C-alpha positions in Angstrom: 45.7 200.9 306.0 46.0 199.5 309.5 48.1 202.4 310.7 45.6 204.9 309.2 42.9 203.4 311.5 45.1 203.8 314.6 46.5 200.3 314.9 49.4 200.1 317.4 52.2 198.1 315.8 54.9 196.6 318.0 57.9 195.0 316.3 58.9 192.1 318.6 58.5 188.4 318.9 55.8 186.7 321.0 57.5 184.0 323.0 54.6 183.0 325.3 50.8 183.2 325.5 48.9 182.4 328.6 45.5 181.1 327.4 44.4 179.9 330.8 42.7 183.2 331.8 41.1 186.2 330.1 42.2 188.5 328.9 45.0 186.5 327.4 48.5 187.5 328.4 51.3 187.7 325.8 55.0 188.0 326.6 57.5 189.3 324.1 61.2 188.4 323.5 62.2 191.7 325.0 60.2 191.0 328.2 57.2 193.2 327.7 53.7 191.9 328.5 50.4 192.7 326.8 46.8 191.6 327.4 44.2 191.0 324.8 40.6 189.8 324.6 41.2 188.2 321.2 44.3 187.0 319.3 44.9 186.2 315.7 47.8 183.8 315.2 49.5 184.5 311.8 53.0 183.3 312.4 53.3 181.3 309.1 55.4 178.3 308.3 59.0 178.1 307.4 60.4 176.0 304.5 62.7 173.2 305.5 66.2 173.3 304.0 69.1 170.8 304.3 71.1 173.3 306.3 74.0 173.6 303.9 76.1 176.9 304.0 75.9 177.1 300.2 72.1 176.8 300.4 71.9 179.8 302.7 74.4 181.8 300.7 72.5 181.4 297.4 69.0 181.9 298.6 67.1 184.2 296.2 69.9 183.6 293.8 68.5 180.4 292.4 67.8 178.6 295.7 64.1 178.4 296.4 61.5 176.4 298.3 58.6 177.2 296.1 58.4 176.3 292.4 54.9 177.9 292.0 56.3 181.2 293.3 59.6 181.3 291.4 59.5 178.6 288.6 58.6 181.0 285.8 61.5 183.4 286.5 63.8 184.0 283.5 66.8 182.3 285.1 65.0 179.0 285.2 63.4 179.1 281.7 64.9 176.6 279.3 67.6 175.7 281.7 68.1 172.6 283.9 67.0 172.8 287.5 67.3 170.5 290.6 64.5 169.4 293.0 65.4 167.8 296.3 62.9 165.4 297.9 60.9 162.3 297.5 57.4 163.1 298.7 54.3 164.4 297.0 55.6 168.0 297.4 58.7 167.1 295.4 56.7 165.4 292.7 54.4 168.4 292.4 57.4 170.8 292.3 59.2 168.8 289.6 56.1 168.3 287.4 55.4 172.1 287.6 58.9 173.0 286.7 58.8 170.9 283.5 56.6 173.7 282.0 59.6 176.1 282.0 62.9 174.2 282.5 64.8 172.2 279.9 65.3 169.3 282.3 64.4 168.7 286.0 66.7 166.6 288.1 65.2 165.0 291.2 67.8 164.2 293.8 66.5 161.5 296.3 68.5 159.7 299.0 66.7 156.4 298.5 65.9 154.1 295.6 62.2 154.7 295.7 59.9 157.7 296.4 57.8 157.9 299.5 55.2 159.9 297.4 51.9 158.4 296.5 52.0 155.9 293.6 50.1 158.1 291.2 52.3 161.1 291.8 55.5 159.0 291.5 54.3 157.5 288.2 53.5 160.9 286.8 57.1 161.9 287.5 58.7 158.7 286.3 56.8 158.9 283.0 57.7 162.5 282.3 60.6 162.6 279.7 61.8 166.0 281.0 62.5 164.6 284.5 65.6 162.6 285.5 65.9 161.0 288.9 69.2 160.7 290.7 68.5 157.8 293.1 70.5 157.1 296.2 72.0 160.6 296.2 72.3 163.6 298.5 73.2 167.2 297.9 76.8 167.8 298.9 77.0 171.4 297.8 75.0 174.0 295.8 77.5 175.5 293.3 77.6 179.1 292.2 78.4 182.6 293.5 76.7 185.8 294.5 77.2 187.4 291.1 76.0 184.5 288.9 73.8 182.7 291.3 73.3 179.0 291.2 75.3 177.2 288.5 74.8 173.6 289.6 74.9 171.1 292.4 77.4 168.5 293.6 75.6 165.3 294.6 77.1 162.4 296.6 76.1 158.8 296.5 74.5 157.3 299.6 75.7 153.9 298.5 79.3 154.8 297.7 80.4 157.9 299.8 83.4 158.5 297.6 81.3 158.9 294.4 80.2 162.4 293.5 78.7 164.0 290.4 78.3 167.6 289.4 75.0 168.6 287.7 74.7 171.8 285.8 71.6 173.8 286.8 70.5 177.4 287.3 68.0 176.5 290.0 67.8 174.5 293.2 64.4 173.8 294.7 64.2 172.2 298.2 61.0 170.3 298.5 61.3 168.5 301.9 58.4 170.1 303.6 57.5 173.0 305.9 57.4 173.6 309.6 54.7 175.8 311.1 55.8 178.4 313.6 53.8 177.2 316.5 56.4 176.3 319.2 55.5 179.4 321.2 52.0 178.2 321.6 53.3 175.3 323.8 50.5 172.9 322.8 47.6 175.2 323.9 45.9 175.1 320.5 44.8 172.0 318.8 47.1 171.1 315.8 47.2 168.4 313.3 50.0 165.7 313.0 52.2 168.2 311.2 51.8 170.9 313.8 49.5 173.2 311.9 46.8 174.9 313.8 43.4 173.3 313.2 40.4 175.4 312.2 37.6 173.9 314.3 34.6 175.2 312.3 34.3 174.9 308.5 34.7 178.2 306.6 35.8 179.9 309.8 39.2 180.7 311.3 38.1 179.6 314.8 40.7 177.6 316.8 40.2 175.2 319.7 40.4 178.2 322.2 37.5 180.6 322.0 38.6 184.1 321.1 41.7 182.9 319.3 41.8 182.8 315.6 44.4 181.6 313.1 45.3 182.9 309.6 47.7 182.1 306.8 50.2 179.3 306.5 50.3 178.5 310.2 46.9 176.9 309.6 47.4 175.8 306.0 49.5 172.8 305.1 48.1 172.5 301.6 48.2 175.8 299.6 50.8 177.9 301.4 50.5 180.9 299.0 50.5 184.6 299.8 47.1 185.2 298.3 45.4 182.5 300.3 47.1 183.6 303.4 45.9 187.2 302.9 42.4 185.9 302.3 42.3 184.0 305.6 43.8 187.1 307.3 40.8 189.1 306.2 38.5 186.3 307.4 40.3 186.1 310.8 39.9 189.9 311.3 36.2 189.7 310.6 35.8 186.6 312.8 37.6 188.3 315.7 35.6 191.6 315.3 32.3 189.7 315.3 33.3 187.6 318.2 34.3 190.7 320.2 31.0 192.4 319.3 29.1 189.3 320.5 31.0 189.4 323.8 30.0 193.1 324.2 33.7 194.1 324.0 34.4 197.3 322.0 
């Protein structure tokens, strides 16, 4: 659709934006420069993983960071799965997965959750959830043909103690990081680094003429459909702002 209307598409990474003057100047990884009267920041947020080689090797083969996205897939139905984390996100992921999986193991490095009390109680009272306290993930087990077959966990109390858990899924729920480093603090963000919308029901940011859409400004839903919706909103906001400035 965008191409049909003559949109110029450049495949490159923006590594710097100069917001101190107008039009704004953007610099790409390849060294090219562009100027623009308005910008929509839609760089998203990346899921945090533990950084294990086995995690990376088995991504999309049972390793996921979104239970809502993937939890209903056939490979997880009526099979045990593992959730890593101890915050509200991990509690939500685990509770959601109990609708499909036979058992949900939560692997947490401490002896208590950092999640809110009500979320933690909901998990602890669910008979389909088993918590592996004082444990970390040593390795995600499986291969490229079968996918995830389990995990090996290691005790944080006794480093020599390990246990293998059978599972067809591994869900990492230790948060997300918004892709905002290239902004270099020029836009107002919240404590987690997500761009703040400064006007209710609008995609305006702290710099006039710059708008934000999708997960880069959403630390709550982080879903494709909500991101697409705010993308439409940002496009309309930018078009109307440009019109108000007399820029065609």
